[in-house]
C-alpha positions in Angstrom: -10.8 10.0 7.0 -13.5 7.9 5.5 -14.2 8.5 1.9 -17.6 7.7 0.3 -17.7 4.9 -2.2 -17.9 7.4 -5.0 -14.6 9.1 -4.0 -13.0 5.7 -3.4 -14.1 4.6 -6.8 -12.7 7.7 -8.5 -9.4 7.0 -6.8 -9.4 3.4 -8.0 -10.2 4.5 -11.5 -7.3 7.0 -11.4 -5.0 4.3 -10.1 -6.1 2.0 -12.9 -5.5 4.6 -15.5 -2.0 5.3 -14.1 -1.3 1.5 -14.2 -2.4 1.3 -17.8 -0.2 4.3 -18.7 2.8 2.7 -17.0 2.1 -0.8 -18.4 2.1 0.7 -22.0 5.8 1.5 -21.5 6.7 -2.2 -20.7 8.6 -4.1 -23.4 7.0 -6.8 -25.4 8.4 -10.4 -25.8 9.9 -11.3 -29.1 7.6 -13.6 -31.1 4.7 -13.5 -28.6 1.4 -11.7 -28.9 1.7 -10.5 -25.3 4.4 -9.1 -23.2 5.1 -7.8 -19.7 2.2 -5.4 -19.8 -0.5 -8.1 -20.0 -1.0 -8.7 -16.3 -0.7 -5.1 -15.1 -3.2 -4.1 -17.9 -5.7 -6.8 -16.7 -5.3 -5.6 -13.1 -5.7 -2.0 -14.2 -8.9 -2.9 -16.1 -10.2 -4.6 -13.0 -9.5 -1.5 -10.9 -11.2 0.8 -13.4 -14.2 -1.5 -13.6 -14.4 -1.9 -9.8 -14.1 1.9 -9.4 -16.8 2.6 -11.9 -19.1 0.2 -10.1 -18.4 1.9 -6.8 -19.2 5.3 -8.2 -22.4 4.2 -9.9 -23.6 2.3 -6.8 -22.8 5.3 -4.5 -24.5 7.8 -6.8 -27.6 5.7 -7.0 -27.7 5.3 -3.2 -27.2 9.1 -2.8 -30.1 9.8 -5.3 -32.4 7.8 -3.0 -31.1 9.2 0.3 -30.5 12.8 -0.4 -28.1 14.8 1.8 -25.3 12.2 2.2 -21.9 13.5 3.1 -18.9 13.0 0.7 -16.2 12.9 3.3 -16.0 12.3 7.0 -13.6 11.3 9.7 -13.7 7.7 10.8 -14.8 7.6 14.5 -11.5 5.7 15.4 -9.5 8.7 14.1 -11.5 11.1 16.2 -11.0 8.9 19.2 -7.2 9.0 19.0 -6.3 6.8 16.1 -4.5 9.7 14.3 -1.0 8.7 15.7 -1.3 5.2 14.2 -2.3 6.7 10.9 0.7 9.0 11.0 3.0 6.1 12.0 1.8 4.1 9.0 2.4 7.0 6.6 5.9 7.6 8.2 6.7 3.9 7.6 5.8 4.2 3.9 7.9 7.4 3.5 10.8 5.8 5.4 10.8 2.8 3.1 10.9 5.1 0.1 13.6 7.5 1.3 15.6 5.7 4.0 15.6 2.0 2.9 17.8 2.5 -0.1 20.6 3.9 2.1 20.0 2.1 5.4 18.4 -1.1 4.2 15.0 -2.8 4.2 15.4 -4.8 7.5 16.5 -1.9 9.8 14.0 0.6 8.4 11.2 -2.0 8.6 12.1 -3.2 12.1 12.3 0.4 13.5 9.1 1.5 11.7 7.1 -1.5 12.8 8.4 -1.1 16.4 7.2 2.5 16.5 3.9 1.5 15.0 3.4 -1.3 17.5 4.3 1.0 20.4 1.8 3.6 19.1 -0.8 0.8 19.1 0.0 0.2 22.7 1.5 -3.3 22.5 3.9 -4.3 25.3 7.5 -3.2 24.4 8.9 -6.8 24.3 6.0 -8.0 22.1 6.4 -5.0 19.8 10.2 -5.7 19.5 9.7 -9.4 18.8 7.0 -8.8 16.3 8.9 -6.0 14.5 12.1 -7.9 14.1 10.4 -11.2 13.3 8.1 -9.6 10.7 11.0 -7.7 9.1 13.0 -10.9 8.7 10.0 -12.9 7.5 9.3 -10.3 4.8 12.9 -10.3 3.8 12.9 -14.1 3.6 9.6 -14.1 1.6 10.4 -11.4 -0.9 14.2 -11.4 -1.2 14.7 -15.1 -0.6 11.7 -16.9 -2.2 10.4 -14.4 -4.7 13.8 -12.9 -5.6 12.6 -9.3 -5.2 15.7 -7.1 -4.9 15.1 -5.4 -1.6 17.7 -2.8 -0.5 20.4 -4.1 1.8 21.9 -0.8 2.8 24.1 -1.2 5.9 23.7 -5.0 5.8 25.2 -5.3 2.3 27.9 -7.7 3.2 25.9 -9.5 5.8 22.8 -10.7 3.9 
């Protein structure tokens, strides 16, 4: 599905408002005029501003070229790209629901393997890319950035 700039802008503005609401609940640092909410609030302001600009630009363009559609399918989806879209959505849902129990690396590797196979990569290339990318993401986020990714079944191994 391809959204118009106006609808995309509204979605960005809603995301920005949600971020502001969440950031307002962050704690402040003792003795400092700013806290943990500063960066998310700045990013939320950017999303709101960018979304507003998208809406204004799209509405001005529609005013000049009357009869524009608000929503249409991207040609790639009509030509068979729907399985890839569903594989991406399934990967996101698997990371949310399965990764805490099974672990980031297995869920990521299997999800990427399925996605790469849907995209018609050769099986050996898909397997190498899926496993390599999963371990590279683990190394980057859990190792370097110290983001606590779920270990799941690999709790004693990693």
